[in-house]
PALODO-567835 format. One record per atom (N, C-alpha, C): z, x, y; residue in one letter. Coordinates in steps of 0.1 Angstrom, whole numbers, plus 5000, padded with zeros to 4 digits. Each point is the difference from the previous one (the first is absolute). Layout:
<atoms>
ZXYa...
</atoms>
This chain:
<atoms>
873457566142m498750084999m499249954988m498749985002s499249944989s499850114989s499649954988l499850104989l498950095003l498949955007r498950095003r500450115010r500949975009r500450105010r500950104993r500849964990v500950094993v499150104992v499049954993w499150094993w499350105009w499549955012t499350095009t501050115005t501249965003f501050105004f500250114989f500249954988l500350094989l498950104997l498749955001f498950094997f499750095011f500249965013l499850095011l501050114999l501249974996t501150104998t499650094989t499449954989s499650084989s498950105004s499149955008a498850085004a500550125008a501149985008l500450105009l501050104993l500849964991v501150084995v499950044985v499349924992s500050034986s499550144996s498950055006p499650134996p501050115002p501049985008a501050105002a501050004988a500049904992v501050004989v499349994986v498849965000v499449974987v498950094996v498950024983s499049964990s499450094990s499550114971p498950094996p498849925002p499050065003a498849925001a499649974986a500249884995l499649954987l498450014999l499449965011a498550025000a499750035015a499850125003k500050045014k498650035005k499549935010d498850035007d500250115010d499750134996d500550115008d499150035012d499049915003a499250025011a500149895011a501249935000t500149905009t500250065014t499149985009e500050055013e499649895009e500549935007g499249895007g500649955012g499249925006v500549925012v499949864996v500449915009n500149864997n498749925004n499449944990p498949915004p500549885008p499149935007s500449895007s500649894991s500949915005p500649904991p499049934992p500349974987a499049944991a500149855001a498949934996t500049864999t500749954988t500949915002v500849944989v499449874995v499749994988v499449874994v500849974988v501049915001e500949964989e500650134993e499550024987t500650114993t499250135002t499250015010k499050115001k500150055015k500050145001r499850065013r498750084998r499149995010s498750054999s499750105011s499450124997y499750105010y498450024999y499450015012t498650025001t499750145004t498750044999p499750145004p500450035015p500049905008a500350025014a501550055002a500949964991d501450045000d500150154998d499050064994f500250144997f499050095008f499449945010a498950075007a500550135006a501250005006r500550125007r500350114991r500149984987f500250114990f498850064995f498849945003a498750054995a500150034985a500349904992p500250034985p498650024994p500050084990r498850034992r499949924987r501149954995s500049934987s501149895000s499949924990a501049904998a501450064999a500150124994l501350074999l500650035013l499150055009d500550035014d500549875007d499449894997m500549875006m501349964995m500250004986l501249964994l501250085005l499850135003r501150095004r500449975014r499349915007q500449965014q500649865001q500249934989i500649875000i501550015002i500549945010p501550025002p500949944989p501050084996g500949964990g499549994986g498850064998f499450004986f499850144995f500450024988s499750134993s499449984987s499050084997i499249984988i500850044987i500049914990n500750034988n499050004989n499850114993e499050024989e500449914988e501349964999g500449934988g500450104989g500549954989e500550084990e498950034989e500250104993q499150044989q500349904988q499149914999a500249894990a499750044986a500549934990r499650014986r498749934999r498950074997g498749945000g499649965014g499449895002l499749945013l501049915005l500549914991g501149915003g499749925012g501149945006q499849925012q499850095012q499549955011a499750075012a501350065005a500050115007s501150065007s499650065013s500850065008g499750055013g500049895010g499450035012n500149895010n498750005008n498850044994v498750005006v499049944991v499249905005l498949954993l498750025008l498950004994v498750015007v499249874996v499749925011n499349884997n500749914990n501350005001s500949924991s500050044986s499550124997q499950054986q500850134998q500650014988r500750124996r498950104996r500450134999l499150104995l500150024985l498949994993s500050024985s499750144996s500950095006s499950144997s501450065000s500350104992k501350075000k499950135006k498950075000s499950135006s499650005014s499549895005d499550005014d501149925008d500850075008d501149935006d499649925012d500949925006i499649915011i499650085013i500650125002f499750095011f498550044999f499650044988a498650044999a499049895002a500449884995q499149895002q499949965014q501149995007l500049965014l499350105009l500150134997s499350105008s498549994998s499549944990r498549984998r499549885008r500849925005i499649885007i499950035015i498850015005p499850035015p500749905008p500650045011a500749915010a499049895005a498750045001s499049915005s499849884991s500350024987n499849894990n501249914999n501150035006v501249924999v499949885010v500149884995e500049885009e501349965005e501050024991r501449975004r500950054989r501350025004i501150034990i501049895001i500349934989e501049904999e501250044994e501249975006l501350024993l500449874995l500250004987v500249874992v501350024992v500749894998d501250004991d499450004986d500550094991a499550024987a500149884992a501049925001a500249884991a499049895003a499350015012t499049905003t498650044994t499950124995l498750044995l499749964986l498750014996k499649974986k500050134992k500750105004v500050134993v501450024995v500349974988p501450014995p500550145000p501350025003g500650134999g500450075013g499449965011l500250065012l501349965006l500650085009t501349975006t500050035015t500749915007g500150025015g498849975007g499850065012v498849985008v498950094996v498849944998v498950084994v498950005011v499350125002a498950015009a498749974992a499349905004n498749974994n498950055010n499250104996v498950055008v498849934997v499549925010v498849924999v498950085006v499050054991a499050095004a498649964994a499050025008k498749984996k499350134998k498950004993t499250124998t498749985007t499750085010g498749995007g499050104995g499350065010g499050104996g500750134997g499250104997f500550134996f500950065011f501150054996s500950075009s500850104993s500650095007g500850114994g501050055009g500950084994q501150065008q500450134993q500650095008f500550124994f501250055007f500850084993a501250065006a500250144994a500450095008w500350144996w501350055007w501050054992s501350035005s500450144995s499550105006p500550144996p501450025005p500850074992q501450025003q500450154999q500850055008f500550145000f501550005001f500650094993r501450025001r500350155005r501150015007a500350135007a500550104990a500549964988h500650094991h499549974985h499650114993y499950014986y498749924995y499749885005a499049914993a498650055003a499149974991h498650025002h499549885009h499050025008p499549905009p499349894991p500249875004s499449894994s498849965008s498850024994l498749985008l499249894994l500449954988l499149904993l500649864999l501049975007d500549865000d499149915008d499449904994g499149915008g499449894991g499249925006s499449894993s498749965007s499149944992i498849935005i499849884992i499649895007s499749884993s498949925006s499349934992v498949915005v500149864994v499549905007s500049874994s498849925006s499649904993g498849925004g499749904990g498849945001k499549894992k498750044994k499849964987l498750004994l499749864995l499249935008g499749864997g501349925002g500449934990s501249925001s501250084995s499850124995s501150094995s500650095011s501350034999e500650095009e500550134993e500150115007y500450124993y500850085010y500850094995s500750115008s500150124991s499850115006l500250134993l500850105008l500850084994s500850095007s500350134992s500150115008l500450124994l501250055008l501150024993v501350045007v500650124993v500450095008n500850114995n501450005005n500949984991d501450005004d500550144999d499950085010a500350144999a501450035007a500750104994n501350035006n500250154998n500650065010r500450144999r501550015004r500950024991g501450015004g500650134997g501150035007a500650134998a501450005006a500950094994a501350025006a500550144995a500850065008g500650134995g501350035007g500850084993g501350035005g501050054989g501250015004p501050054991p500649904990p500450054989t500849924990t501150104996t501249944999e501250084996e500649944987e500450094991i500749964988i501450055000i501049914999h501450045000h500649974986h501050084996d500749974987d501049895003d500849974989a500949895001a501150025010a500350135003n501050035010n499450015015n498749985001g499450015013g499550135004g500150104991a499550135003a498550014999a499350075009l498550014999l499650074988l499149944992r499550064988r498550055002r499249925008e498750045002e499449945013e499250085007r499349945012r498550014997r499349895004r498649994997r499249975013r498850065001e499149965011e498849944993e499849875003d498949924993d498949965010d498849994994v498949945008v499349914990v499949875003l499449904992l498849945007l498850004993t498849945006t499549904990t499449895006f499549894992f498749965006f498950004992d498749965004d499549894991d499449905007r499549884993r498749955006r499149974991d498749945004d499849894989d499749885005a499849884991a498849925005a498850054999p498849925004p499849884991p499649895006k499949884993k498749925005k499249974991l498849925003l500249864995l499949905009s500349864997s498849915004s499849894993g499049915004g500549864996g499749905009s500349864997s498749925003s499849904992f498849925001f500349854998f499649925009k500349854999k498749934999k499949904991f498849934998f500349854998f499049925003k500249854999k499049954990k500449894993g499249944990g500150054986g499449934991p499349875002p500949895003p499549905007g500749885003g501250035010g501249964996s501250025008s500750144997s499350084992g500750124996g500150115011g501050075000v500250115009v500650124992v499550125001g500450114992g500250125008g500950094995n500250135006n500050114989n499550125004v500050114991v500650125008v501050074994n500650115006n499950134991n499550115006l499850124992l500750115008l500650104993s500650115006s500150124991s499850125005y500250124993y500750105009y501050074994q500850095009q500450134992q499950115007r500550134995r501250045008r501050054993v501250055007v500350144996v500150095010w500350144997w501350035008w501050054993e501250045007e500450144996e500550085009r500450144997r501350025008r501050044992t501350035006t500450154996t500450075010d500550144998d501350025007d500950064993e501350035006e500350154996e500050085011l500450144998l501450025005l500850064991s501450025003s500450144998s500550065011l500650144999l501549994999l500550054988r501449974997r500850135000r501050005009d500950125002d501349964993d500350074989s501249974992s501150095005s501249945001v501250085005v500450104989v500149964987a500550094990a498950034989a498949925000g499050024990g498750075005g499049974993q498750065003q499249915010q499550065010d499149935009d498749974993d499349905004r498849964994r499149915009r498849984996t499149915007t499649894990t500149885005r499649894991r498849925006r499049984992l498949925004l499949874991l500149895007l499849874993l498749945005l499249954990t498849945003t499849864993t499449915006a499749874993a498649965004a499249944991r498649975002r499849864994r499249925007t499449884994t498550005003t499249934992a498649985002a499649874993a500349895006e499949874994e498749935004e499649904992w499049915004w500449864996w499549905008y500349864998y498749925002y499849904991r498949925002r500449854998r499549915008e500349864998e498849915003e499849914991i499049895002i500849874999i499849925010g500749875000g499149895008g500449884998g499349895006g500549874997g499549905007d500549864997d498849915003d500049884994y499049905002y500749875000y499749925011e500749875001e498949895001e500249894994f499049895000f500749874998f499349895003k500649864999k500049964986k501149954995l500149954986l500949875001l499449894996g500849875000g500549975014g501349965001p500549975013p500550125009p499850124994g500550125007g499050124999g500650125002r499250124999r500650104990r499150064993m500450104990m499750145005m500950094999k499850145004k500350094988k499150094997v500150104989v500050145006v501150074997i500150145006i500050104988i499350105001g500050114990g500250145007g500650094992l500350135006l500050104988l499350115003d500050114990d500350135008d501150074996r500450135007r500150114989r499650115004r500150124991r500450125009r500750094994s500450125008s500350114990s499850125005q500550124993q500950085010q501250044996e501050045009e500750134995e499350125001p500550124995p501050065011p501150064995y501050065009y500550124993y500250115008s500650124994s500950065010s501050074995q501050075008q500450134993q500150115008s500350134995s501050075009s500850084994l501150085007l500050144995l499850105009i500050144997i501150075009i500950074993s501050075007s499850154998s499950085011t499750144999t501250085006t500750084991p501150085005p499550115010p500950045009s499650105010s500150144994s500650024988d500150144994d498950044992d498949915000g498850044992g500049964986g501049944995t500049944986t499049894999t499549974988p498949904999p500549865005p499149925006p500449875004p500249904988p500749905002s500249894990s499549875006s499749904992g499649885005g499849894990g499849885004d499849884992d498949915006d499549924992s499049905005s500249874993s499649895006f500049874995f498749935004f499349934991a498849935003a499949874993a499449905006q499849884993q498749945006q499349934991t498849925004t500149864995t500049915009g500149864997g498649935002g499649924990e498849925001e500449854999e499749935011r500549875002r498849905000r500349884993n499049895000n500849875003n499449925008e500549875003e498949895001e500249904993h499049894999h500749875003h499549925010i500749875003i499049895001i500349894995l499249885002l500949895004l499749935011r500949905006r499149885004r500649884997g499449885004g500949915009g499449945010e500849925009e499249875003e500649884996y499449875003y500849935010y499449975012s500749945011s499549865003s500849915003w499649865004w501149945009w499649895006h500849925009h500549874993h501349985000m500549884993m501349965005m500349875002l501249945005l500550075013l499050025009g500350065013g500350155000g499950074989g500250144999g498950084994g500050135002d499050094994d500650064988d499449994988w500450044987w499250124995w500650084992q499250114994q500650034986q499150004990l500450054987l499450134997l500850104997a499550144998a500450064987a499150084994s500450084988s499450145002s500650094993e499550145001e500350084987e499150084997a500150094989a499850145005a500950094997a500050145005a500350104989a499150104999f500250104989f500050145007f501150074998n500350135006n500150114989n499450115002r500150114991r500250135008r500950094995l500150135006l500250104988l499150094999a500250114989a500350135008a501050074995i500550125006i500050124990i499550115005v500150134992v500750105009v501150054995s500850105008s500150134993s500150115007t500250134995t501150085008t500650104993l500950095007l499450144998l500450095009g499550145000g501150105004g499850124994t500950115003t499150125004t500450065011l499250125005l500250124991l498850054996n500050124991n499950135008n500050114993a500050135006a498650035008a499049924996g498750025006g499849925013g501149925003g499949925012g499449864998g499749964988a499549874997a501049924993a499849874999f501049914994f499649974985f500950024991d499849964986d500449854999d499049924998i500149865000i500349944986i501049915000t500449944988t500149845002t499749924990p500149865001p501449955004p500149895007f501349945003f500049864995f500449994987p499949874993p500849895007p501250035005d500849895006d499449955013d499150085006g499349965012g498649954998g499649984987s498749954997s500149874992s499049915002g500049874993g499249905008g500249884996a499249895007a500949885002a499949945011v500749885003v499049895003v500249884995k499149895003k500849875001k499549915009e500649875001e498949895001e500249904992d499149885000d500949895005d499549945011r500849905007r499249875003r500649894998y499449875003y500949925008y499549945010e500949915009e499349885004e500749895003a499549885005a501049945010a499449935010s500949945010s499349885006s500849915006i499549895007i500749995014i499349975010s500650005014s499549885008s500849965009v499749895009v500550045014v499149985010s500450015014s500049865006s501149955005q500249865004q500749985013q499449945010p500849965012p501049904997p501350035004i501049904998i500149915012i500050065012t499949935013t498950075008t499849965012r499050065009r500550145003r501350035000k500550135004k500650084988k499949954988l500650074989l499050004988l499750124995n499150014988n500750074989n499649964988l500650054987l498950064992l500350124993q499250054990q500850044988q499649964988v500750024988v499050074990v500450114993i499350064990i500950024988i499549954988a500850014988a499150074989a500550104994g499150074990g500950094990g499350064992a500650094990a499050114995a500550114995e499150104994e500550044986e499050034992r500450064987r499350134999r500750114996s499550134999s500450074988s499150094995t500350094989t499950145005t501050074999l500150145006l500250104988l499150094999a499950094989a499950155004a500850084993l500050145003l499650074987l498950085000a499650084989a500250145002a500450084990g500350145002g501550024997g500650095008a501550034998a500849875002a500849974990n500949895000n499349875003n498849984993g499249885001g500849874998g499649895007l500749884999l499249895006l500049884994t499349885005t501049895002t499949945012r500949895004r499349885006r500549884999n499449885006n501049935009n499549955011f500949945010f499349875005f500949915004v499649875007v500949995012v499449995012r500750005012r499649895010r500949935005p499649895010p499750075014p499149935007k499750055014k499749885008k500150015014g499749895008g500850015014g499849905008s500650005013s500049865006s500949995010v500149875008v500050055015v499149955008s499950045014s500149885009s500650025012l500149895010l499550075013l499249935008a499650045013a500449885010a500750045010w500549905010w499650045014w499449915007k499550025014k500549885008k501350015005p500549895007p499449975014p499650115006w499449995014w499050115002w499349995011k499050105004k500750135003k499550114994g500550145002g501150044991g500349914990f501150044991f499649964986f500250094990d499849964986d501050084991d500349944989a500950064990a499449994986a500150104992n499649994986n501050064991n500249944988v500950054991v499449994986v500350094991k499350004987k501050064990k500249934989l500750044988l499150034989l500050124994r499050024989r500650094989r499449994989r500350084988r498950104998r500350135001r499050104999r500150084987r498950054995v499950104990v499250125005v500550125001l499350115006l499350084990l499150095005q499150084991q500850134997q499850054988l500650134996l498950115002l500550125002s499250124999s500050054986s498849994993f500050044986f500350154998f499950085010y500350144998y501550024997y500949905004d501450024999d500549984985d499149954991f500449994986f500050134993f499350105005l499950134993l500750115008l500350114993a500750115006a499150085010a500750065010r499350095009r500950105005r499550115006r500850115006r499750005015r501150055007f499950025015f500450145003f499050095001l500350145001l500550045013l499849925011d500450045013d501650005001d500649904993n501550005001n500750014987n499350034989g500650034987g500549884993g499449885003n500449884993n499049954990n500449914992a499149944990a500349864996a499049924997n500349874994n499750004985n500849944992t499850014986t499149894995t499749905008g499249894996g500949894995g499549875000n500849894997n499149894995n500149974986n499249904995n500649865001n501249995006q500649875002q499849945014q499250075008l499849965014l499449865001l500549915009v499549875002v499849985015v499149915004p499749975015p501349945006p500150035013q501049945008q499749855003q501049924999q499949865004q501049975011q499849905008d501049975010d499849865005d501149945006w499949885008w500150055015w499049965008t499950045013t500049885010t500950005009l500049905011l499550075013l498949965005e499450065011e499749905011e500350045013g499849915011g499550075012g499449925009e499450065012e500149895011e500450045012v500149915011v499250065012v499149935005n499150055011n500349925013n500150075011k500349935013k499150065011k499249915006s499250045012s501050025012s499850105007l500850025012l499249985013l498949924998g499249975011g499350125006g500150015013a499450125007a500750134996a501250004994w500650124996w499550064987w499449914991g499550064988g500449914988g500550074989s500349934988s501050084992s500849934992t500950074991t500149944986t500450084991k500149954986k501250064993k500849924993l501050044991l499649984986l500250104991h499649994986h501250054992h500349924989f501150044991f499649994986f500650084992i499950004985i501350014993i500349914991a501150024991a499550004986a500350104992r499450024987r501150034990r500049924989e500850034988e499150054989e500350124996v499050084991v500650014986v499149984990q500350034986q499150114996q500550094992d499350124994d499450085011d500850045010y499550095011y499650134994y498950065004v499550124995v500550125008v500750094993a500650125006a500150114990a500550125004v500250114990v501449974994v500050004987v501249974992v500250094989v501250024994p500250084988p499449934988p499450084991i499449954988i500850034988i500149904991a500850014988a499450124992a500950094996g499650124992g499850125009g500249985013g500050115010g498850005009g500250065012g499050015010g500049885009g499049995009e499949905010e498549965001e499849885005s498649965002s500149875008s498849955004v499949875007v500349894990v501049925004g500449894991g500549885009g500749914993n500449885007n501549995002n500449955011v501449965004v500149854999v501049954994p500149854998p499849925013p500850045010k500049925013k499950095012k499449945011a500050065013a499949905010a500450035013h500049915011h499350065012h499249925007v499350045012v500249905011v500350065012r500149915012r499250085011r499149925007f499150065009f499949915012f500150065012l499949925013l499150085009l498949945005e499050075009e499849925012e499850075011s499649945013s498750065004s499049925004v498750045005v499849935013v499850075011s499949945013s498950075009s499449925008t499150055010t500549955014t500250095009l500449965014l498850035009l499549905007n498950025009n500650035014n499850125005l500650055013l499349955012l498949924998d499449935011d501049915007d500949954992a501049905006a500950075010a500250135000i500850075010i499250075010i498649985000g499250065010g499350134995g500250044988w499350124995w498849954993w498949995007k498849944994k499350094990k499749934988g499350084990g500950074990g501349995001a500950074992a500749914990a500450054989k500849934990k500850104991k501049944994i500850084991i500049924987i499750074989d500149954986d501250064994d500949924994m501250054994m500249954986m500350094991t500349964986t501350074996t500949924994a501350064996a500449934987a500750074991f500549944988f501250074995f500849934993i501250054993i499949954985i500350084991q499949974986q501150054991q500549924991s501050044991s499549974986s499950104991a499549984986a500850094991a500749944991n500950084991n500249944987n500550084991y500349964986y501250094995y500549964988i501150084994i499450124992i500450115004d499650134994d500450004986d499050014990p500350014986p500850124996p500150105009l500750134997l501449995004l500349955013t501350015005t500749865001t499249894998a500549865001a500349975015a499550085009r500349975014r498749945006r500149935011k498949945007k499350115008k498650014998i499250105008i498849935005i499350065010s498849945006s498850044992s498949935002y498750044995y499750145004y499550084992s499750145003s498950015010s500250085011g499050045010g499449885007g500849905002m499549885007m500350015015m499149955008t500249995015t500949885002t501250035005d501049885002d500249975014d499550085010r500049975014r498750055006r499449925009a498850055007a499949935013a499450075009l499749945014l498750075005l499149915004e498750055006e499849935013e499750075011i499749955013i498750065005i499149925003n498750045004n499649945014n499750095009l499649965014l498650035002l499249905005r498650025003r499849945014r499250075008h499749955013h498550025002h499249885000d498650005004d499949995015d499650105007i500050005014i499049905005i500449905008p499149905004p498850065009p498849944998g498950055008g499450134995g500550054989s499550134995s499850004985s499450104994n499950024986n501150084994n501050035007w501050094996w501249924994w500650064990a501349954994a500850124997a501349985000w500950114996w501349934994w500850084993g501249954995g500850104992g501049954993g500950094992g500649924989g500550074990e500649954988e501450074998e500949924995f501350064996f500449934987f500550094991g500449954987g501250064995g500849934993y501250054993y500149944986y500150084990f500049964986f501250074993f500849934992r501150064993r499849964985r500150104992n499849994985n501350014993n500149944988t501250014992t499950124991t501150034993i500050114991i499249974987i499550104994s499349984987s500950064989s499849944988y500950034989y499250034987y500450114993r499750024986r501350024993r499950024987m501250014992m500950125003m499350115004g500850125003g500050055014g499549915009e500050045014e499949885009e500350025013r499749905010r499550085013r499249945007g499450075012g499549905011g499950055012h499549935011h498850075005h498849944997d498750055002d499349925011d499850055012y499449925011y499350085010y499249945008e499450065012e500449925012e500350075011g500449945012g501450045004g500949905004p499749864999p499349945012p499950085011y499449955012y498650055002y499149915004w498650035002w499549955013w499150075007g499549965013g498650045001g499249925008a498650035002a499649955014a498950065006l499449965012l498549994998l499349915006f498650004999f499349965013f498750035001i499249965011i498649964994i499449895006e498849954994e499149955011e498750034997n498949945009n499149924991n499849875004k499349914991k498549995002k499550095009n498650005003n499550135005n499850104991v499450125004v498650014993v499049965008a498749994994a500049904988a500749905002g500149894989g501050034989g500750115001l500950044989l501549985005l500949984991t501450005003t500650144996t500650075009l500650134998l501549995001l500750064992r501450005000r500650134996r501050055008f500750124996f501549964999f500650054988q501449964998q500750134995q501250025006a500950114996a501249934993a500250044987n501149944992n501150104997n501149954995n501250084997n500550085012n500149935011l500550075013l501550015001l500749934990l501550015000l500550104990l499150084994g500550104991g500549964987g499449904994a500349964986a499850114991a500950024990r499950114990r500149954986r499750084990q500149964986q501350054995q500849914994h501350044995h500249964986h500850084993w500449964986w501450064998w501049924999d501450044997d500349964986d500150094990r500149974986r501350064994r500749924992v501250054993v499649994985v500150114993v499650014985v501350034993v500349924989f501250014992f499750074987f501150054994t499950074987t499749904989t500349885002g499849894990g499649875007g500649894995d499849875006d500450005015d499249945008r500350005015r501349935003r500750065009d501349955005d501150004989d499750034988l501050014989l500250144995l499250095005s500150144996s500150095012s500450134998p500150095012p498750025006p500050045013v498850045007v499550134996v498750014997a499450134996a499550075013a499349935009f499650065012f499649895010f499950045013t499449915010t498850065006t499049925004e498850055006e499849925014e499750085010t499849955013t498750055006t499149905002r498650035005r499949955014r499450085009d499749965014d498750065004d498949934999r498750055002r499449955013r499350085007l499349965012l498749934997l499749895007i498749934999i499250035012i500649985012g499350045012g499149885005g499550025013p499149905006p498749984992p499549885001i498749964993i499149945010i498850055001f499049955010f498849944994f499749885004t498949924994t499049965011t498850024998f498949965009f499149904993f499849885004s499249904993s498949955009s498949984993v498849945006v499649884992v499849895007k499549884994k498749955007k499049954992g498849955007g499449894991g499049935006s499349904993s498550025002s499249954990f498650015002f499349884993f
</atoms>
C-alpha cells in the first residue's frame, strides 16, 4: 500500500472515530454550526474558497463564512506580552491586527460577506508574517460602497435569570476617497442564573446545614470601535484603530441557610463592576531601501473598579453582620513596535524590535457592617500598591523554502524587562529571557499538509496577583506575592490536515509543553497562600477537528462538524509533593454539530451535543470540583430569507446540564490535616432559548 493511501486511511478513520475518544477547548469558537462548502481549489500550499462555496449558507459576514470552512476552527491566539509576534490563525488581506482589545471575531463580523473575494487556507511557515502556526485563513476582502449589517439576539431562560434583551451589534463600512473605514457598536450582553440546594456535612458525614441558593449574573459590555485605512504618501499604507468600552456586571447570590444545630440565617452576597477601557492604535508601512518598514503604536487605558459585599442576617432578629472588599485598578499600556521586512537569499526576512510599558495602580479597602447597616471602610495596605514593567525585545526571522514542498521559518530573539512593585513589600527585579521558534511546513501532495513548530515562550502576568485580595464568597484570601515571575516554556506544536475529498476534511493537532515557573496558588513564606510559581509543569494535548459532508451518503445539504480533545497538564504539588492537575482545567471535551440546509429552500435546522470534563481545583486548605454540565445539547431552526433577514431560534441545555461544586475543606493544610467539612452544590440551570435576527443594509 502506498504512503498516500496509508495516510488517507488513517485520517478517514480519525474523522469517524476520534471524537468518541478525544479534546479542553484551548481556544474555542463556540458558534461553529455549519455545513460543508463545495471542495476547494488546491494551489500548491494554498486552498482557496470563493463566495460561491458559501452561497447556500447565506452568510452575512466574513465570520459567517469562516465558520463554514470544513475542518477549520478559529483560534484567537494567546494574550501576548505587548504586541509581539502574530498569533491566532486568521489574517485579513495578509495582515495581522494591530489592536489588543478588538479581537478577530469582532473584526471579521464587521466585514460584509459581499466584500469577501476569497478565503485562502495557507501554511503558516510560507507566510511573511512571523509567529503563526499551522494552517492560517487569509480573508481577502475589498471595500466597496457604503454597506452595513446588524444582529440582535434576545435570550430567555426558564428559571431564575432576567431576560437578555440588549445583546446585538450594528456595523457599517465604506470608502471616503481612497480611504476605507468601518464602524461598529456591539453589546456583549449576558444574563445567567442557577439555583438549588447546597449541603454542608461534617467530617463524619453528618448533615450540618442545608442551603437553598439563587445566583443571578447580569452583564452588559457595549463597545464602540472604528478602523480606518489610508494610502500614501507614495507607497505608504496606514491603519488607525479606535475603541471605547464600558462593562457593567452585577452578581447577586441569595442563600437561605437552615442549620441543624445552630442559628438559621439569610446570606446575601453581591459583586459589582463598572469598568471602562479605551484604546488607540495604528500602524504605518512604507518602502525603505530594499524592503518595507512598518511602525506600530498602541495606547491603552482602563479603570477597573470591583466591589464585593456579604451580609448575613440571623432569623432570630439579632443584628446582621457583614464584610466588604473593594479595589480599583487603573491600568496604562504603551507599546511601540518596528518591523523591517525584506527579501534576501531566496527567503523573506524581518527584523523587529518592541518597547512596552505597563502600569497598574491599585487601591483596596475592607469594610465591616455597623449597627446602622452601613460598612465602616478601612484601608487595605497589603492590597494597595502599583506594579509596573518596562520591557524591550528584539528578534530576527526568516521564512525560507527548502524544497518546493517544504518550508522553514526561524525566529530568534530575546527580551529584557524590569519588573517593579511599589507599596506593600516593594521590590524591583531585572530579567533577560530568550524567545523564538523554528517552524516547518510540509505539503507532499495535494490534499495533505503537515506543520510542526518548536518555540520558546514567555507569558504575560496578571499584575493584580502581586497584591493581596479577599474572596468573600468562599472565605479565602491571597496574601500577595512580590516574587511572582512570568511563566516560560518550551512548546512543541504540530498540525496535520487531510482532505477527505467529497467526504470533507480532518485535522489532528498536538501540543507538548515543558513549563518553567508555572503560575498557580502556592504557600507563601511566612504564612498564607497566593498566586506564585511552581518550578516545573508538563502539558500534553491532542485534538481532532473534522467535517463530514453527508452529501456523500445521499443526505443532500447536511454535514457534521466534530471537535474532540484530550489534555493532560500537571505539576508537583508544593504542599503534598504529589503530582496534581492544573486547577479547573477542561481535560476532556467532545462537540458534535449537525446542520442541514434543506435543498431548494431557505430553511436549515440542526443540533449540537457537547461533553466537557473539568479537573479538580486546589487551594492550600481545600480542594473542589467546580463545573457545569457535563452534557450539553441544543436544537435550532433557521430561515435565511424572511423579508431579507436571517431568523434563527435555538433551544439550549436540553440535556439538563446543572451547576455543581463538590468541595472538601480541611482544618489546616490540604490532604495533610483532618477534614473540617464538605460542601455539595447541585443547582438547576434549565433550558435557554435564543432568538436571533441578522440583516444587511
